C-alpha positions as CSV (number, residue, x, y, z in Angstrom):
1,M,-19.8,-12.2,0.5
2,N,-17.1,-11.7,3.1
3,T,-13.4,-12.1,3.6
4,V,-11.8,-15.6,3.9
5,K,-10.5,-16.3,7.4
6,I,-7.1,-18.1,7.8
7,N,-4.9,-19.2,10.6
8,K,-2.6,-16.2,10.6
9,G,-0.8,-16.7,13.9
10,S,1.3,-13.7,14.6
11,T,1.6,-12.6,11.0
12,L,0.1,-9.1,10.4
13,M,-2.5,-8.9,7.6
14,V,-2.6,-5.9,5.3
15,A,-5.7,-5.1,3.2
16,H,-4.5,-4.6,-0.4
17,R,-5.9,-1.3,-1.8
18,G,-8.4,-1.7,1.0
19,V,-10.5,-4.8,1.0
20,S,-10.4,-4.9,-2.8
21,G,-11.9,-8.4,-2.9
22,L,-15.2,-6.8,-1.7
23,E,-15.2,-3.2,-2.7
24,R,-13.9,-1.1,-5.6
25,E,-10.1,-0.9,-4.9
26,N,-8.6,2.3,-3.4
27,T,-11.8,3.9,-2.5
28,A,-13.2,5.1,0.8
29,A,-15.6,2.1,0.7
30,A,-12.7,-0.3,0.5
31,F,-10.8,1.5,3.3
32,V,-13.8,1.4,5.6
33,A,-14.3,-2.3,4.8
34,A,-10.8,-2.9,6.1
35,G,-11.3,-0.6,9.1
36,N,-14.3,-2.7,10.2
37,R,-12.2,-5.9,10.1
38,S,-9.2,-7.3,11.9
39,Y,-6.5,-6.0,9.5
40,F,-3.3,-4.5,10.9
41,G,-2.8,-2.2,7.9
42,V,-4.5,-0.8,4.9
43,E,-2.4,-0.5,1.7
44,T,-3.0,2.1,-1.0
45,D,-1.2,3.8,-3.9
46,I,-0.5,7.5,-4.2
47,H,0.2,9.6,-7.3
48,R,1.2,13.3,-7.7
49,T,-1.3,15.2,-9.8
50,Y,-0.4,17.8,-12.5
51,D,-0.9,20.6,-10.1
52,G,1.3,19.1,-7.3
53,K,-1.4,17.5,-5.1
54,F,-1.8,13.9,-4.2
55,I,-4.5,11.4,-5.1
56,I,-5.2,7.7,-4.5
57,S,-5.1,5.4,-7.5
58,H,-3.2,2.2,-8.4
59,D,-3.1,2.8,-12.2
60,G,-1.5,5.8,-13.8
61,N,-4.8,6.6,-15.6
62,T,-8.5,6.4,-14.7
63,A,-9.8,4.1,-17.5
64,R,-10.1,0.8,-15.6
65,T,-11.9,2.1,-12.5
66,S,-14.1,4.6,-14.2
67,S,-16.6,4.1,-17.0
68,G,-13.8,4.2,-19.4
69,L,-12.8,7.8,-19.2
70,R,-9.1,7.9,-19.5
71,C,-7.2,10.7,-17.8
72,E,-3.5,10.4,-17.1
73,I,-3.2,11.2,-13.5
74,E,0.1,13.0,-13.5
75,K,-1.1,15.1,-16.5
76,T,-4.5,16.0,-15.0
77,S,-5.4,18.4,-12.2
78,Y,-6.6,17.2,-8.8
79,D,-10.1,18.8,-9.2
80,V,-10.7,17.2,-12.5
81,L,-9.6,13.8,-11.2
82,R,-11.8,14.1,-8.1
83,N,-14.9,14.7,-10.3
84,I,-14.5,11.5,-12.3
85,P,-17.2,9.0,-11.2
86,L,-15.9,5.5,-10.5
87,T,-17.8,2.2,-11.1
88,D,-18.5,-0.5,-8.6
89,T,-16.7,-3.9,-9.0
90,D,-19.4,-5.1,-11.3
91,G,-18.8,-2.2,-13.7
92,R,-22.0,-0.3,-12.9
93,P,-21.9,3.4,-11.8
94,R,-21.9,4.1,-8.1
95,A,-22.4,7.7,-7.0
96,D,-20.4,7.5,-3.8
97,L,-17.2,6.3,-5.4
98,C,-14.4,8.7,-6.4
99,L,-10.6,8.9,-6.2
100,P,-9.7,9.7,-2.5
101,S,-7.3,12.3,-1.4
102,L,-4.3,11.4,0.7
103,E,-5.9,13.2,3.6
104,E,-9.1,11.1,3.3
105,Y,-7.2,7.9,3.3
106,V,-5.1,8.8,6.3
107,R,-8.2,9.9,8.2
108,I,-10.1,6.7,7.6
109,C,-7.0,4.7,8.8
110,A,-6.8,6.9,11.9
111,R,-10.5,6.5,12.6
112,Y,-10.2,2.7,12.7
113,E,-6.7,2.7,14.2
114,K,-5.1,1.0,11.2
115,V,-1.6,1.4,9.9
116,C,-1.2,3.2,6.6
117,V,0.8,1.2,4.1
118,L,1.4,3.8,1.5
119,E,2.9,3.0,-1.9
120,I,4.5,5.9,-3.7
121,K,3.7,5.5,-7.4
122,S,5.0,8.7,-8.9
123,D,8.7,9.5,-9.0
124,L,8.7,12.2,-6.4
125,S,11.1,15.1,-6.0
126,E,12.5,15.9,-2.6
127,E,10.0,18.8,-2.5
128,D,7.1,16.5,-3.3
129,T,8.3,14.0,-0.7
130,Q,8.4,16.7,1.9
131,N,4.9,17.9,0.9
132,M,3.5,14.4,1.2
133,I,5.1,14.0,4.6
134,D,3.7,17.4,5.7
135,I,0.2,16.3,4.8
136,I,0.4,13.2,6.9
137,T,2.0,15.1,9.7
138,A,-0.8,17.6,9.7
139,E,-3.2,14.6,10.3
140,N,-1.0,13.6,13.3
141,Y,-0.6,10.1,11.9
142,L,2.9,9.8,10.7
143,H,3.8,7.4,13.5
144,N,1.4,4.9,11.9
145,V,2.7,4.9,8.3
146,I,4.8,2.5,6.5
147,F,6.1,3.8,3.1
148,I,6.5,1.3,0.3
149,A,7.7,1.7,-3.3
150,F,9.1,-0.1,-6.3
151,G,11.2,3.0,-7.0
152,Y,14.0,2.7,-4.5
153,E,14.9,6.4,-4.7
154,N,11.5,7.3,-3.4
155,L,12.3,5.4,-0.2
156,V,15.7,7.0,0.0
157,K,14.1,10.4,-0.2
158,V,11.7,9.5,2.6
159,K,14.6,8.2,4.7
160,K,16.6,11.3,4.1
161,I,13.8,13.3,5.8
162,L,12.7,10.6,8.3
163,P,15.6,8.3,9.0
164,D,13.6,6.1,11.4
165,Q,10.4,5.9,9.4
166,P,9.4,2.3,8.5
167,A,9.8,1.6,4.8
168,Q,9.6,-1.5,2.6
169,Y,11.1,-2.1,-0.9
170,L,8.6,-3.7,-3.3
171,C,10.4,-6.3,-5.3
172,G,10.7,-9.7,-6.8
173,E,13.7,-11.9,-6.2
174,L,16.5,-10.3,-4.2
175,D,20.2,-10.9,-4.5
176,D,22.7,-10.6,-1.7
177,A,23.9,-7.2,-2.7
178,M,20.4,-5.8,-2.6
179,L,19.8,-7.4,0.8
180,E,23.0,-5.7,2.1
181,R,21.8,-2.4,0.7
182,L,18.4,-2.8,2.5
183,V,20.2,-3.4,5.8
184,K,22.4,-0.3,5.2
185,D,19.5,1.9,4.4
186,K,17.2,0.4,7.1
187,I,14.6,-0.6,4.6
188,D,12.5,-3.8,4.9
189,I,11.2,-6.1,2.2
190,D,7.9,-6.2,0.5
191,I,8.3,-9.2,-1.9
192,N,6.2,-11.0,-4.5
193,H,5.3,-14.1,-2.6
194,P,6.4,-16.8,-5.1
195,H,10.0,-15.8,-4.3
196,V,9.6,-16.6,-0.6
197,N,10.7,-19.8,1.1
198,K,11.8,-20.7,4.6
199,K,15.5,-20.3,3.8
200,F,14.9,-16.8,2.5
201,V,12.8,-15.9,5.6
202,D,15.4,-17.1,8.0
203,K,18.2,-15.3,6.1
204,A,16.3,-12.0,6.0
205,H,15.4,-12.2,9.6
206,A,19.0,-13.0,10.6
207,M,20.0,-9.7,8.8
208,G,17.3,-7.8,10.8
209,L,14.9,-7.4,7.9
210,K,11.1,-7.7,8.1
211,I,9.2,-9.4,5.3
212,N,5.9,-8.4,3.8
213,C,4.5,-10.7,1.0
214,W,2.3,-9.6,-1.8
215,T,-0.4,-10.3,-3.1
216,V,-1.6,-13.5,-1.4
217,D,-5.2,-14.6,-2.0
218,N,-4.8,-18.4,-1.7
219,P,-5.5,-19.6,1.9
220,A,-3.2,-22.6,1.8
221,R,-0.3,-20.4,0.4
222,A,-1.0,-17.8,3.1
223,E,-0.9,-20.3,5.9
224,A,2.3,-21.8,4.5
225,L,3.9,-18.3,4.6
226,V,2.6,-17.9,8.2
227,E,4.4,-21.1,9.1
228,M,7.6,-19.8,7.5
229,G,7.4,-16.8,9.8
230,V,6.8,-13.9,7.5
231,D,5.9,-10.7,9.3
232,Y,3.2,-9.4,7.0
233,I,0.9,-10.7,4.3
234,T,-0.8,-8.3,1.9
235,T,-4.1,-9.6,0.5
236,N,-7.2,-8.7,-1.4
237,I,-9.6,-11.0,0.5
238,L,-7.9,-13.1,3.2
239,E,-8.2,-12.1,6.9
């Protein structure tokens, strides 16, 4: 099994939670799989733990990716979370899989020279935001990070500290008022792909906004988006 190749033109491809079509999502294995392929970026999800550290997981609890052990990430310490064994994509135990730290994710991206596309899941305080940025800065990789979030205030907090840092707002359909706010705040678009058409792409580009589309696994749809001129496509399996 391998990724599905498409005609991607100049559109940049982002591996969603690593190559999650091949490996258990949001693990070192999935990030390395992306590193060994032609992806521009590697997307992942970050939560703040109970003791103020950061760990990689999409869900707010561990039930789906472990053997059913349910720990609420924001109510559990980092050390406990790190010791929860994860299962492979077929549901069987796999000893090398655990929830990665923020540092491990950044180091894998740096090793393979991939851009970190980092989704902030927790509602972070300004102090938490600074701590997250400090961790990435210590890895000397902040220049290769795009922050994304559904929670707009998380992006505002990042921009307050780092006005020129790339950021993308995760969203569905956008109205004109929100587009104007994105322009004002210098935040790009990370949009659910069914809401994208050529008219929207041309309008956003005319306003100076870049467009990332999630999560696109159908080759024909991906190539249609490429033809529209989207800047990024986030995908589980396409390359």
